[in-house]
mmCIF file of the N, C-alpha and C atoms, coordinates in Angstrom:
data_MODEL
# 
_entry.id   MODEL 
# 
loop_
_atom_site.group_PDB 
_atom_site.id 
_atom_site.type_symbol 
_atom_site.label_atom_id 
_atom_site.label_alt_id 
_atom_site.label_comp_id 
_atom_site.label_asym_id 
_atom_site.label_entity_id 
_atom_site.label_seq_id 
_atom_site.pdbx_PDB_ins_code 
_atom_site.Cartn_x 
_atom_site.Cartn_y 
_atom_site.Cartn_z 
_atom_site.occupancy 
_atom_site.B_iso_or_equiv 
_atom_site.pdbx_formal_charge 
_atom_site.auth_seq_id 
_atom_site.auth_comp_id 
_atom_site.auth_asym_id 
_atom_site.auth_atom_id 
_atom_site.pdbx_PDB_model_num 
ATOM 1   N N  . UNK A 1 1  ? 0.903   -1.038 -0.085 1.00 0.00 ? 1  UNK A N  1 
ATOM 2   C CA . UNK A 1 1  ? 0.122   0.248  -0.162 1.00 0.00 ? 1  UNK A CA 1 
ATOM 3   C C  . UNK A 1 1  ? 0.805   1.134  -0.122 1.00 0.00 ? 1  UNK A C  1 
ATOM 4   N N  . UNK A 1 2  ? 0.720   2.169  -0.783 1.00 0.00 ? 2  UNK A N  1 
ATOM 5   C CA . UNK A 1 2  ? 1.446   3.154  -0.833 1.00 0.00 ? 2  UNK A CA 1 
ATOM 6   C C  . UNK A 1 2  ? 1.077   4.368  0.132  1.00 0.00 ? 2  UNK A C  1 
ATOM 7   N N  . UNK A 1 3  ? 2.099   5.028  0.749  1.00 0.00 ? 3  UNK A N  1 
ATOM 8   C CA . UNK A 1 3  ? 2.131   5.936  1.943  1.00 0.00 ? 3  UNK A CA 1 
ATOM 9   C C  . UNK A 1 3  ? 1.043   6.706  1.216  1.00 0.00 ? 3  UNK A C  1 
ATOM 10  N N  . UNK A 1 4  ? 0.627   7.496  0.792  1.00 0.00 ? 4  UNK A N  1 
ATOM 11  C CA . UNK A 1 4  ? -0.328  8.395  0.336  1.00 0.00 ? 4  UNK A CA 1 
ATOM 12  C C  . UNK A 1 4  ? -1.683  7.635  0.583  1.00 0.00 ? 4  UNK A C  1 
ATOM 13  N N  . UNK A 1 5  ? -2.051  6.624  0.000  1.00 0.00 ? 5  UNK A N  1 
ATOM 14  C CA . UNK A 1 5  ? -3.286  5.999  0.238  1.00 0.00 ? 5  UNK A CA 1 
ATOM 15  C C  . UNK A 1 5  ? -3.346  5.147  1.436  1.00 0.00 ? 5  UNK A C  1 
ATOM 16  N N  . UNK A 1 6  ? -2.289  5.014  2.552  1.00 0.00 ? 6  UNK A N  1 
ATOM 17  C CA . UNK A 1 6  ? -1.790  4.863  3.602  1.00 0.00 ? 6  UNK A CA 1 
ATOM 18  C C  . UNK A 1 6  ? -2.763  5.770  4.945  1.00 0.00 ? 6  UNK A C  1 
ATOM 19  N N  . UNK A 1 7  ? -1.775  6.778  4.898  1.00 0.00 ? 7  UNK A N  1 
ATOM 20  C CA . UNK A 1 7  ? -2.410  8.334  5.347  1.00 0.00 ? 7  UNK A CA 1 
ATOM 21  C C  . UNK A 1 7  ? -3.910  8.848  4.939  1.00 0.00 ? 7  UNK A C  1 
ATOM 22  N N  . UNK A 1 8  ? -4.043  8.753  3.809  1.00 0.00 ? 8  UNK A N  1 
ATOM 23  C CA . UNK A 1 8  ? -5.584  9.039  3.386  1.00 0.00 ? 8  UNK A CA 1 
ATOM 24  C C  . UNK A 1 8  ? -6.427  8.017  4.447  1.00 0.00 ? 8  UNK A C  1 
ATOM 25  N N  . UNK A 1 9  ? -6.346  6.651  4.587  1.00 0.00 ? 9  UNK A N  1 
ATOM 26  C CA . UNK A 1 9  ? -7.246  5.731  5.366  1.00 0.00 ? 9  UNK A CA 1 
ATOM 27  C C  . UNK A 1 9  ? -7.065  6.532  6.640  1.00 0.00 ? 9  UNK A C  1 
ATOM 28  N N  . UNK A 1 10 ? -5.609  6.346  6.960  1.00 0.00 ? 10 UNK A N  1 
ATOM 29  C CA . UNK A 1 10 ? -5.400  6.554  8.652  1.00 0.00 ? 10 UNK A CA 1 
ATOM 30  C C  . UNK A 1 10 ? -6.476  7.854  8.746  1.00 0.00 ? 10 UNK A C  1 
ATOM 31  N N  . UNK A 1 11 ? -6.515  9.152  7.932  1.00 0.00 ? 11 UNK A N  1 
ATOM 32  C CA . UNK A 1 11 ? -6.656  10.496 8.373  1.00 0.00 ? 11 UNK A CA 1 
ATOM 33  C C  . UNK A 1 11 ? -8.445  10.192 8.325  1.00 0.00 ? 11 UNK A C  1 
ATOM 34  N N  . UNK A 1 12 ? -9.145  9.569  7.374  1.00 0.00 ? 12 UNK A N  1 
ATOM 35  C CA . UNK A 1 12 ? -10.699 9.156  7.370  1.00 0.00 ? 12 UNK A CA 1 
ATOM 36  C C  . UNK A 1 12 ? -11.256 8.357  8.550  1.00 0.00 ? 12 UNK A C  1 
ATOM 37  N N  . UNK A 1 13 ? -10.054 7.396  8.784  1.00 0.00 ? 13 UNK A N  1 
ATOM 38  C CA . UNK A 1 13 ? -9.871  6.641  10.088 1.00 0.00 ? 13 UNK A CA 1 
ATOM 39  C C  . UNK A 1 13 ? -10.218 7.483  11.297 1.00 0.00 ? 13 UNK A C  1 
ATOM 40  N N  . UNK A 1 14 ? -9.383  8.566  11.752 1.00 0.00 ? 14 UNK A N  1 
ATOM 41  C CA . UNK A 1 14 ? -9.145  9.052  12.727 1.00 0.00 ? 14 UNK A CA 1 
ATOM 42  C C  . UNK A 1 14 ? -10.149 10.519 12.790 1.00 0.00 ? 14 UNK A C  1 
ATOM 43  N N  . UNK A 1 15 ? -11.099 10.725 11.763 1.00 0.00 ? 15 UNK A N  1 
ATOM 44  C CA . UNK A 1 15 ? -11.859 11.681 11.431 1.00 0.00 ? 15 UNK A CA 1 
ATOM 45  C C  . UNK A 1 15 ? -13.289 10.805 11.542 1.00 0.00 ? 15 UNK A C  1 
ATOM 46  N N  . UNK A 1 16 ? -13.526 9.844  11.741 1.00 0.00 ? 16 UNK A N  1 
ATOM 47  C CA . UNK A 1 16 ? -14.754 9.003  11.733 1.00 0.00 ? 16 UNK A CA 1 
ATOM 48  C C  . UNK A 1 16 ? -14.610 8.461  13.484 1.00 0.00 ? 16 UNK A C  1 
ATOM 49  N N  . UNK A 1 17 ? -13.249 8.193  13.754 1.00 0.00 ? 17 UNK A N  1 
ATOM 50  C CA . UNK A 1 17 ? -13.155 8.167  14.976 1.00 0.00 ? 17 UNK A CA 1 
ATOM 51  C C  . UNK A 1 17 ? -13.543 9.325  16.212 1.00 0.00 ? 17 UNK A C  1 
ATOM 52  N N  . UNK A 1 18 ? -13.229 10.489 15.518 1.00 0.00 ? 18 UNK A N  1 
ATOM 53  C CA . UNK A 1 18 ? -13.692 11.887 16.164 1.00 0.00 ? 18 UNK A CA 1 
ATOM 54  C C  . UNK A 1 18 ? -15.015 12.112 16.291 1.00 0.00 ? 18 UNK A C  1 
ATOM 55  N N  . UNK A 1 19 ? -15.640 11.583 15.225 1.00 0.00 ? 19 UNK A N  1 
ATOM 56  C CA . UNK A 1 19 ? -16.938 12.136 15.336 1.00 0.00 ? 19 UNK A CA 1 
ATOM 57  C C  . UNK A 1 19 ? -17.947 11.050 15.986 1.00 0.00 ? 19 UNK A C  1 
ATOM 58  N N  . UNK A 1 20 ? -17.227 9.832  16.083 1.00 0.00 ? 20 UNK A N  1 
ATOM 59  C CA . UNK A 1 20 ? -18.134 8.780  16.883 1.00 0.00 ? 20 UNK A CA 1 
ATOM 60  C C  . UNK A 1 20 ? -17.813 9.554  18.268 1.00 0.00 ? 20 UNK A C  1 
ATOM 61  N N  . UNK A 1 21 ? -16.897 9.617  19.036 1.00 0.00 ? 21 UNK A N  1 
ATOM 62  C CA . UNK A 1 21 ? -16.218 10.315 20.311 1.00 0.00 ? 21 UNK A CA 1 
ATOM 63  C C  . UNK A 1 21 ? -17.201 11.127 20.333 1.00 0.00 ? 21 UNK A C  1 
ATOM 64  N N  . UNK A 1 22 ? -17.569 12.334 19.750 1.00 0.00 ? 22 UNK A N  1 
ATOM 65  C CA . UNK A 1 22 ? -18.232 13.680 20.055 1.00 0.00 ? 22 UNK A CA 1 
ATOM 66  C C  . UNK A 1 22 ? -19.417 13.040 20.116 1.00 0.00 ? 22 UNK A C  1 
ATOM 67  N N  . UNK A 1 23 ? -20.705 12.070 19.082 1.00 0.00 ? 23 UNK A N  1 
ATOM 68  C CA . UNK A 1 23 ? -21.470 11.734 19.366 1.00 0.00 ? 23 UNK A CA 1 
ATOM 69  C C  . UNK A 1 23 ? -22.017 11.061 20.424 1.00 0.00 ? 23 UNK A C  1 
ATOM 70  N N  . UNK A 1 24 ? -20.761 10.000 20.790 1.00 0.00 ? 24 UNK A N  1 
ATOM 71  C CA . UNK A 1 24 ? -20.855 9.585  22.250 1.00 0.00 ? 24 UNK A CA 1 
ATOM 72  C C  . UNK A 1 24 ? -21.186 10.911 23.600 1.00 0.00 ? 24 UNK A C  1 
ATOM 73  N N  . UNK A 1 25 ? -20.047 11.668 23.690 1.00 0.00 ? 25 UNK A N  1 
ATOM 74  C CA . UNK A 1 25 ? -21.107 12.952 24.232 1.00 0.00 ? 25 UNK A CA 1 
ATOM 75  C C  . UNK A 1 25 ? -21.404 13.653 24.118 1.00 0.00 ? 25 UNK A C  1 
ATOM 76  N N  . UNK A 1 26 ? -21.931 13.604 23.732 1.00 0.00 ? 26 UNK A N  1 
ATOM 77  C CA . UNK A 1 26 ? -23.354 14.298 22.674 1.00 0.00 ? 26 UNK A CA 1 
ATOM 78  C C  . UNK A 1 26 ? -23.031 15.674 22.295 1.00 0.00 ? 26 UNK A C  1 
ATOM 79  N N  . UNK A 1 27 ? -22.123 15.506 21.505 1.00 0.00 ? 27 UNK A N  1 
ATOM 80  C CA . UNK A 1 27 ? -21.319 16.593 20.526 1.00 0.00 ? 27 UNK A CA 1 
ATOM 81  C C  . UNK A 1 27 ? -21.296 16.657 19.404 1.00 0.00 ? 27 UNK A C  1 
ATOM 82  N N  . UNK A 1 28 ? -22.196 16.460 18.705 1.00 0.00 ? 28 UNK A N  1 
ATOM 83  C CA . UNK A 1 28 ? -22.371 16.364 17.268 1.00 0.00 ? 28 UNK A CA 1 
ATOM 84  C C  . UNK A 1 28 ? -23.286 17.009 17.020 1.00 0.00 ? 28 UNK A C  1 
ATOM 85  N N  . UNK A 1 29 ? -24.314 17.629 17.572 1.00 0.00 ? 29 UNK A N  1 
ATOM 86  C CA . UNK A 1 29 ? -25.208 18.375 16.502 1.00 0.00 ? 29 UNK A CA 1 
ATOM 87  C C  . UNK A 1 29 ? -24.721 19.641 16.193 1.00 0.00 ? 29 UNK A C  1 
ATOM 88  N N  . UNK A 1 30 ? -25.844 20.378 15.719 1.00 0.00 ? 30 UNK A N  1 
ATOM 89  C CA . UNK A 1 30 ? -25.097 21.982 15.032 1.00 0.00 ? 30 UNK A CA 1 
ATOM 90  C C  . UNK A 1 30 ? -24.662 22.919 15.641 1.00 0.00 ? 30 UNK A C  1 
ATOM 91  N N  . UNK A 1 31 ? -25.129 22.601 17.065 1.00 0.00 ? 31 UNK A N  1 
ATOM 92  C CA . UNK A 1 31 ? -24.849 23.710 18.301 1.00 0.00 ? 31 UNK A CA 1 
ATOM 93  C C  . UNK A 1 31 ? -23.805 23.039 18.798 1.00 0.00 ? 31 UNK A C  1 
ATOM 94  N N  . UNK A 1 32 ? -23.293 22.085 18.749 1.00 0.00 ? 32 UNK A N  1 
ATOM 95  C CA . UNK A 1 32 ? -21.717 21.576 19.257 1.00 0.00 ? 32 UNK A CA 1 
ATOM 96  C C  . UNK A 1 32 ? -20.770 23.015 19.897 1.00 0.00 ? 32 UNK A C  1 
ATOM 97  N N  . UNK A 1 33 ? -20.408 23.357 19.000 1.00 0.00 ? 33 UNK A N  1 
ATOM 98  C CA . UNK A 1 33 ? -19.610 24.148 19.271 1.00 0.00 ? 33 UNK A CA 1 
ATOM 99  C C  . UNK A 1 33 ? -19.692 25.639 19.840 1.00 0.00 ? 33 UNK A C  1 
ATOM 100 N N  . UNK A 1 34 ? -21.273 26.267 20.351 1.00 0.00 ? 34 UNK A N  1 
ATOM 101 C CA . UNK A 1 34 ? -21.896 26.674 21.411 1.00 0.00 ? 34 UNK A CA 1 
ATOM 102 C C  . UNK A 1 34 ? -21.956 25.941 22.369 1.00 0.00 ? 34 UNK A C  1 
ATOM 103 N N  . UNK A 1 35 ? -21.464 24.695 22.493 1.00 0.00 ? 35 UNK A N  1 
ATOM 104 C CA . UNK A 1 35 ? -22.005 24.049 24.061 1.00 0.00 ? 35 UNK A CA 1 
ATOM 105 C C  . UNK A 1 35 ? -20.132 24.166 24.474 1.00 0.00 ? 35 UNK A C  1 
ATOM 106 N N  . UNK A 1 36 ? -19.495 23.815 23.660 1.00 0.00 ? 36 UNK A N  1 
ATOM 107 C CA . UNK A 1 36 ? -17.920 23.658 24.058 1.00 0.00 ? 36 UNK A CA 1 
ATOM 108 C C  . UNK A 1 36 ? -17.506 25.391 24.428 1.00 0.00 ? 36 UNK A C  1 
ATOM 109 N N  . UNK A 1 37 ? -18.284 26.422 23.678 1.00 0.00 ? 37 UNK A N  1 
ATOM 110 C CA . UNK A 1 37 ? -17.861 27.794 24.311 1.00 0.00 ? 37 UNK A CA 1 
ATOM 111 C C  . UNK A 1 37 ? -18.239 27.928 25.391 1.00 0.00 ? 37 UNK A C  1 
ATOM 112 N N  . UNK A 1 38 ? -19.562 27.501 25.771 1.00 0.00 ? 38 UNK A N  1 
ATOM 113 C CA . UNK A 1 38 ? -20.252 27.778 27.193 1.00 0.00 ? 38 UNK A CA 1 
ATOM 114 C C  . UNK A 1 38 ? -19.688 26.673 28.340 1.00 0.00 ? 38 UNK A C  1 
ATOM 115 N N  . UNK A 1 39 ? -19.321 25.456 27.818 1.00 0.00 ? 39 UNK A N  1 
ATOM 116 C CA . UNK A 1 39 ? -18.387 24.758 29.186 1.00 0.00 ? 39 UNK A CA 1 
ATOM 117 C C  . UNK A 1 39 ? -17.644 25.641 29.346 1.00 0.00 ? 39 UNK A C  1 
ATOM 118 N N  . UNK A 1 40 ? -16.630 26.261 28.229 1.00 0.00 ? 40 UNK A N  1 
ATOM 119 C CA . UNK A 1 40 ? -15.259 27.075 28.700 1.00 0.00 ? 40 UNK A CA 1 
ATOM 120 C C  . UNK A 1 40 ? -15.517 28.072 29.612 1.00 0.00 ? 40 UNK A C  1 
ATOM 121 N N  . UNK A 1 41 ? -17.055 28.687 29.077 1.00 0.00 ? 41 UNK A N  1 
ATOM 122 C CA . UNK A 1 41 ? -17.211 30.019 30.238 1.00 0.00 ? 41 UNK A CA 1 
ATOM 123 C C  . UNK A 1 41 ? -17.496 29.769 31.327 1.00 0.00 ? 41 UNK A C  1 
ATOM 124 N N  . UNK A 1 42 ? -18.183 28.444 31.318 1.00 0.00 ? 42 UNK A N  1 
ATOM 125 C CA . UNK A 1 42 ? -18.498 27.953 32.823 1.00 0.00 ? 42 UNK A CA 1 
ATOM 126 C C  . UNK A 1 42 ? -17.212 27.636 33.780 1.00 0.00 ? 42 UNK A C  1 
ATOM 127 N N  . UNK A 1 43 ? -16.281 26.855 33.022 1.00 0.00 ? 43 UNK A N  1 
ATOM 128 C CA . UNK A 1 43 ? -15.085 26.575 33.546 1.00 0.00 ? 43 UNK A CA 1 
ATOM 129 C C  . UNK A 1 43 ? -14.128 28.139 34.317 1.00 0.00 ? 43 UNK A C  1 
ATOM 130 N N  . UNK A 1 44 ? -14.311 28.992 33.234 1.00 0.00 ? 44 UNK A N  1 
ATOM 131 C CA . UNK A 1 44 ? -13.728 30.281 33.397 1.00 0.00 ? 44 UNK A CA 1 
ATOM 132 C C  . UNK A 1 44 ? -14.214 30.990 34.838 1.00 0.00 ? 44 UNK A C  1 
ATOM 133 N N  . UNK A 1 45 ? -15.386 30.790 35.317 1.00 0.00 ? 45 UNK A N  1 
ATOM 134 C CA . UNK A 1 45 ? -16.323 31.153 36.010 1.00 0.00 ? 45 UNK A CA 1 
ATOM 135 C C  . UNK A 1 45 ? -15.824 30.360 37.204 1.00 0.00 ? 45 UNK A C  1 
ATOM 136 N N  . UNK A 1 46 ? -15.779 29.398 37.218 1.00 0.00 ? 46 UNK A N  1 
ATOM 137 C CA . UNK A 1 46 ? -15.507 28.293 38.476 1.00 0.00 ? 46 UNK A CA 1 
ATOM 138 C C  . UNK A 1 46 ? -14.295 29.108 38.742 1.00 0.00 ? 46 UNK A C  1 
ATOM 139 N N  . UNK A 1 47 ? -13.469 29.073 37.912 1.00 0.00 ? 47 UNK A N  1 
ATOM 140 C CA . UNK A 1 47 ? -11.696 29.544 37.851 1.00 0.00 ? 47 UNK A CA 1 
ATOM 141 C C  . UNK A 1 47 ? -11.806 30.636 38.785 1.00 0.00 ? 47 UNK A C  1 
ATOM 142 N N  . UNK A 1 48 ? -13.153 31.261 38.539 1.00 0.00 ? 48 UNK A N  1 
ATOM 143 C CA . UNK A 1 48 ? -12.897 33.076 39.216 1.00 0.00 ? 48 UNK A CA 1 
ATOM 144 C C  . UNK A 1 48 ? -13.142 33.153 40.715 1.00 0.00 ? 48 UNK A C  1 
ATOM 145 N N  . UNK A 1 49 ? -14.174 32.116 40.775 1.00 0.00 ? 49 UNK A N  1 
ATOM 146 C CA . UNK A 1 49 ? -15.116 31.963 42.066 1.00 0.00 ? 49 UNK A CA 1 
ATOM 147 C C  . UNK A 1 49 ? -13.849 31.556 43.030 1.00 0.00 ? 49 UNK A C  1 
ATOM 148 N N  . UNK A 1 50 ? -13.273 30.204 42.496 1.00 0.00 ? 50 UNK A N  1 
ATOM 149 C CA . UNK A 1 50 ? -12.030 29.764 43.031 1.00 0.00 ? 50 UNK A CA 1 
ATOM 150 C C  . UNK A 1 50 ? -11.054 30.830 43.825 1.00 0.00 ? 50 UNK A C  1 
ATOM 151 N N  . UNK A 1 51 ? -11.032 31.659 42.821 1.00 0.00 ? 51 UNK A N  1 
ATOM 152 C CA . UNK A 1 51 ? -9.691  32.649 43.077 1.00 0.00 ? 51 UNK A CA 1 
ATOM 153 C C  . UNK A 1 51 ? -10.291 33.637 44.038 1.00 0.00 ? 51 UNK A C  1 
ATOM 154 N N  . UNK A 1 52 ? -11.557 34.056 43.826 1.00 0.00 ? 52 UNK A N  1 
ATOM 155 C CA . UNK A 1 52 ? -12.053 35.072 44.792 1.00 0.00 ? 52 UNK A CA 1 
ATOM 156 C C  . UNK A 1 52 ? -12.645 34.602 46.049 1.00 0.00 ? 52 UNK A C  1 
ATOM 157 N N  . UNK A 1 53 ? -12.400 33.583 46.059 1.00 0.00 ? 53 UNK A N  1 
ATOM 158 C CA . UNK A 1 53 ? -13.249 32.616 47.468 1.00 0.00 ? 53 UNK A CA 1 
ATOM 159 C C  . UNK A 1 53 ? -11.895 32.628 48.453 1.00 0.00 ? 53 UNK A C  1 
ATOM 160 N N  . UNK A 1 54 ? -10.458 32.366 47.830 1.00 0.00 ? 54 UNK A N  1 
ATOM 161 C CA . UNK A 1 54 ? -8.878  32.316 48.410 1.00 0.00 ? 54 UNK A CA 1 
ATOM 162 C C  . UNK A 1 54 ? -8.721  33.202 48.333 1.00 0.00 ? 54 UNK A C  1 
ATOM 163 N N  . UNK A 1 55 ? -8.918  34.684 47.525 1.00 0.00 ? 55 UNK A N  1 
ATOM 164 C CA . UNK A 1 55 ? -8.604  36.086 47.909 1.00 0.00 ? 55 UNK A CA 1 
ATOM 165 C C  . UNK A 1 55 ? -9.391  36.382 49.438 1.00 0.00 ? 55 UNK A C  1 
ATOM 166 N N  . UNK A 1 56 ? -11.003 36.128 49.043 1.00 0.00 ? 56 UNK A N  1 
ATOM 167 C CA . UNK A 1 56 ? -11.824 36.492 50.152 1.00 0.00 ? 56 UNK A CA 1 
ATOM 168 C C  . UNK A 1 56 ? -11.103 35.838 51.606 1.00 0.00 ? 56 UNK A C  1 
ATOM 169 N N  . UNK A 1 57 ? -11.049 35.023 51.547 1.00 0.00 ? 57 UNK A N  1 
ATOM 170 C CA . UNK A 1 57 ? -10.304 34.036 53.166 1.00 0.00 ? 57 UNK A CA 1 
ATOM 171 C C  . UNK A 1 57 ? -9.066  34.579 53.397 1.00 0.00 ? 57 UNK A C  1 
ATOM 172 N N  . UNK A 1 58 ? -8.231  34.758 52.511 1.00 0.00 ? 58 UNK A N  1 
ATOM 173 C CA . UNK A 1 58 ? -6.807  35.563 52.737 1.00 0.00 ? 58 UNK A CA 1 
ATOM 174 C C  . UNK A 1 58 ? -7.359  36.816 53.370 1.00 0.00 ? 58 UNK A C  1 
ATOM 175 N N  . UNK A 1 59 ? -8.019  37.779 53.002 1.00 0.00 ? 59 UNK A N  1 
ATOM 176 C CA . UNK A 1 59 ? -8.037  39.192 53.479 1.00 0.00 ? 59 UNK A CA 1 
ATOM 177 C C  . UNK A 1 59 ? -9.047  38.673 54.852 1.00 0.00 ? 59 UNK A C  1 
ATOM 178 N N  . UNK A 1 60 ? -9.972  38.097 54.905 1.00 0.00 ? 60 UNK A N  1 
ATOM 179 C CA . UNK A 1 60 ? -10.430 38.051 56.124 1.00 0.00 ? 60 UNK A CA 1 
ATOM 180 C C  . UNK A 1 60 ? -9.371  37.586 57.766 1.00 0.00 ? 60 UNK A C  1 
ATOM 181 N N  . UNK A 1 61 ? -8.948  36.671 56.948 1.00 0.00 ? 61 UNK A N  1 
ATOM 182 C CA . UNK A 1 61 ? -7.379  36.057 58.142 1.00 0.00 ? 61 UNK A CA 1 
ATOM 183 C C  . UNK A 1 61 ? -6.279  37.406 58.241 1.00 0.00 ? 61 UNK A C  1 
ATOM 184 N N  . UNK A 1 62 ? -6.542  37.969 57.642 1.00 0.00 ? 62 UNK A N  1 
ATOM 185 C CA . UNK A 1 62 ? -5.411  38.984 57.530 1.00 0.00 ? 62 UNK A CA 1 
ATOM 186 C C  . UNK A 1 62 ? -5.914  40.024 58.545 1.00 0.00 ? 62 UNK A C  1 
ATOM 187 N N  . UNK A 1 63 ? -6.883  40.469 58.057 1.00 0.00 ? 63 UNK A N  1 
ATOM 188 C CA . UNK A 1 63 ? -7.824  41.211 59.596 1.00 0.00 ? 63 UNK A CA 1 
ATOM 189 C C  . UNK A 1 63 ? -8.432  40.936 60.639 1.00 0.00 ? 63 UNK A C  1 
ATOM 190 N N  . UNK A 1 64 ? -8.380  39.516 60.621 1.00 0.00 ? 64 UNK A N  1 
ATOM 191 C CA . UNK A 1 64 ? -8.885  39.324 61.777 1.00 0.00 ? 64 UNK A CA 1 
ATOM 192 C C  . UNK A 1 64 ? -7.471  39.167 63.084 1.00 0.00 ? 64 UNK A C  1 
ATOM 193 N N  . UNK A 1 65 ? -6.202  38.682 62.203 1.00 0.00 ? 65 UNK A N  1 
ATOM 194 C CA . UNK A 1 65 ? -4.748  39.356 62.692 1.00 0.00 ? 65 UNK A CA 1 
ATOM 195 C C  . UNK A 1 65 ? -4.407  40.393 62.844 1.00 0.00 ? 65 UNK A C  1 
ATOM 196 N N  . UNK A 1 66 ? -4.698  41.310 61.882 1.00 0.00 ? 66 UNK A N  1 
ATOM 197 C CA . UNK A 1 66 ? -4.336  42.697 61.989 1.00 0.00 ? 66 UNK A CA 1 
ATOM 198 C C  . UNK A 1 66 ? -5.360  43.044 63.737 1.00 0.00 ? 66 UNK A C  1 
ATOM 199 N N  . UNK A 1 67 ? -6.494  42.812 63.724 1.00 0.00 ? 67 UNK A N  1 
ATOM 200 C CA . UNK A 1 67 ? -7.549  43.504 64.555 1.00 0.00 ? 67 UNK A CA 1 
ATOM 201 C C  . UNK A 1 67 ? -7.321  42.541 66.165 1.00 0.00 ? 67 UNK A C  1 
ATOM 202 N N  . UNK A 1 68 ? -6.579  41.662 66.035 1.00 0.00 ? 68 UNK A N  1 
ATOM 203 C CA . UNK A 1 68 ? -6.169  40.979 67.785 1.00 0.00 ? 68 UNK A CA 1 
ATOM 204 C C  . UNK A 1 68 ? -4.797  41.484 67.928 1.00 0.00 ? 68 UNK A C  1 
ATOM 205 N N  . UNK A 1 69 ? -3.927  41.959 66.942 1.00 0.00 ? 69 UNK A N  1 
ATOM 206 C CA . UNK A 1 69 ? -2.742  42.686 67.323 1.00 0.00 ? 69 UNK A CA 1 
ATOM 207 C C  . UNK A 1 69 ? -3.577  44.348 68.015 1.00 0.00 ? 69 UNK A C  1 
ATOM 208 N N  . UNK A 1 70 ? -4.039  44.685 67.388 1.00 0.00 ? 70 UNK A N  1 
ATOM 209 C CA . UNK A 1 70 ? -4.537  46.160 67.642 1.00 0.00 ? 70 UNK A CA 1 
ATOM 210 C C  . UNK A 1 70 ? -5.206  45.784 69.400 1.00 0.00 ? 70 UNK A C  1 
ATOM 211 N N  . UNK A 1 71 ? -6.010  45.025 69.327 1.00 0.00 ? 71 UNK A N  1 
ATOM 212 C CA . UNK A 1 71 ? -6.580  44.740 70.775 1.00 0.00 ? 71 UNK A CA 1 
ATOM 213 C C  . UNK A 1 71 ? -5.336  44.466 71.742 1.00 0.00 ? 71 UNK A C  1 
ATOM 214 N N  . UNK A 1 72 ? -4.832  43.888 71.047 1.00 0.00 ? 72 UNK A N  1 
ATOM 215 C CA . UNK A 1 72 ? -3.476  43.219 72.157 1.00 0.00 ? 72 UNK A CA 1 
ATOM 216 C C  . UNK A 1 72 ? -2.499  44.820 72.732 1.00 0.00 ? 72 UNK A C  1 
ATOM 217 N N  . UNK A 1 73 ? -2.231  45.429 71.569 1.00 0.00 ? 73 UNK A N  1 
ATOM 218 C CA . UNK A 1 73 ? -1.859  46.466 72.020 1.00 0.00 ? 73 UNK A CA 1 
ATOM 219 C C  . UNK A 1 73 ? -2.697  47.283 72.754 1.00 0.00 ? 73 UNK A C  1 
ATOM 220 N N  . UNK A 1 74 ? -3.837  47.820 72.585 1.00 0.00 ? 74 UNK A N  1 
ATOM 221 C CA . UNK A 1 74 ? -4.737  48.267 73.077 1.00 0.00 ? 74 UNK A CA 1 
ATOM 222 C C  . UNK A 1 74 ? -4.831  48.284 74.554 1.00 0.00 ? 74 UNK A C  1 
ATOM 223 N N  . UNK A 1 75 ? -4.951  46.641 74.728 1.00 0.00 ? 75 UNK A N  1 
ATOM 224 C CA . UNK A 1 75 ? -4.970  46.362 75.538 1.00 0.00 ? 75 UNK A CA 1 
ATOM 225 C C  . UNK A 1 75 ? -3.641  46.534 76.877 1.00 0.00 ? 75 UNK A C  1 
ATOM 226 N N  . UNK A 1 76 ? -2.384  46.472 76.346 1.00 0.00 ? 76 UNK A N  1 
ATOM 227 C CA . UNK A 1 76 ? -1.269  46.927 77.065 1.00 0.00 ? 76 UNK A CA 1 
ATOM 228 C C  . UNK A 1 76 ? -1.017  48.251 77.048 1.00 0.00 ? 76 UNK A C  1 
ATOM 229 N N  . UNK A 1 77 ? -1.538  48.763 76.510 1.00 0.00 ? 77 UNK A N  1 
ATOM 230 C CA . UNK A 1 77 ? -1.305  50.358 76.836 1.00 0.00 ? 77 UNK A CA 1 
ATOM 231 C C  . UNK A 1 77 ? -2.834  50.902 77.403 1.00 0.00 ? 77 UNK A C  1 
ATOM 232 N N  . UNK A 1 78 ? -3.684  50.241 77.921 1.00 0.00 ? 78 UNK A N  1 
ATOM 233 C CA . UNK A 1 78 ? -4.345  50.691 79.188 1.00 0.00 ? 78 UNK A CA 1 
ATOM 234 C C  . UNK A 1 78 ? -5.372  51.656 78.375 1.00 0.00 ? 78 UNK A C  1 
ATOM 235 N N  . UNK A 1 79 ? -5.731  51.517 77.159 1.00 0.00 ? 79 UNK A N  1 
ATOM 236 C CA . UNK A 1 79 ? -6.666  52.557 76.343 1.00 0.00 ? 79 UNK A CA 1 
ATOM 237 C C  . UNK A 1 79 ? -7.951  52.450 77.047 1.00 0.00 ? 79 UNK A C  1 
ATOM 238 N N  . UNK A 1 80 ? -8.521  51.379 76.959 1.00 0.00 ? 80 UNK A N  1 
ATOM 239 C CA . UNK A 1 80 ? -9.811  51.102 77.453 1.00 0.00 ? 80 UNK A CA 1 
ATOM 240 C C  . UNK A 1 80 ? -9.886  50.943 78.873 1.00 0.00 ? 80 UNK A C  1 
ATOM 241 N N  . UNK A 1 81 ? -9.804  51.798 79.450 1.00 0.00 ? 81 UNK A N  1 
ATOM 242 C CA . UNK A 1 81 ? -9.771  51.387 80.829 1.00 0.00 ? 81 UNK A CA 1 
ATOM 243 C C  . UNK A 1 81 ? -8.559  50.599 81.751 1.00 0.00 ? 81 UNK A C  1 
ATOM 244 N N  . UNK A 1 82 ? -8.905  50.089 82.872 1.00 0.00 ? 82 UNK A N  1 
ATOM 245 C CA . UNK A 1 82 ? -7.491  49.192 83.728 1.00 0.00 ? 82 UNK A CA 1 
ATOM 246 C C  . UNK A 1 82 ? -7.387  48.232 83.011 1.00 0.00 ? 82 UNK A C  1 
ATOM 247 N N  . UNK A 1 83 ? -6.576  47.827 82.013 1.00 0.00 ? 83 UNK A N  1 
ATOM 248 C CA . UNK A 1 83 ? -6.491  46.525 81.417 1.00 0.00 ? 83 UNK A CA 1 
ATOM 249 C C  . UNK A 1 83 ? -5.222  45.503 82.024 1.00 0.00 ? 83 UNK A C  1 
ATOM 250 N N  . UNK A 1 84 ? -4.994  45.888 83.583 1.00 0.00 ? 84 UNK A N  1 
ATOM 251 C CA . UNK A 1 84 ? -4.254  44.641 84.041 1.00 0.00 ? 84 UNK A CA 1 
ATOM 252 C C  . UNK A 1 84 ? -3.179  44.975 84.658 1.00 0.00 ? 84 UNK A C  1 
# 
C-alpha cells in the first residue's frame, strides 16, 4: 500500500473516530461549538469564583490578625480602662 493511500485511510479513520467520540458525549449536533464555548465559559467562572474565594479568605484572616494585634496593643497600653 502506498504511503499516500495509507495516510488517507488513516486520516479518514481518525475523523470517523473523532466524530463517534463526539457523538458519544453528545457534542455532535449543529450547536456543538456553542456548547463547548458555554462549557469553557462555565469553567472560567468556576476558576474566577475559586480565586475570589481564596482572596476573600486571605483577606479575612489578615484582617482578623491585625484586629487581634490592635486589641492586644490597646490592652497593653491601657487605652480602654484598666487592662491589668
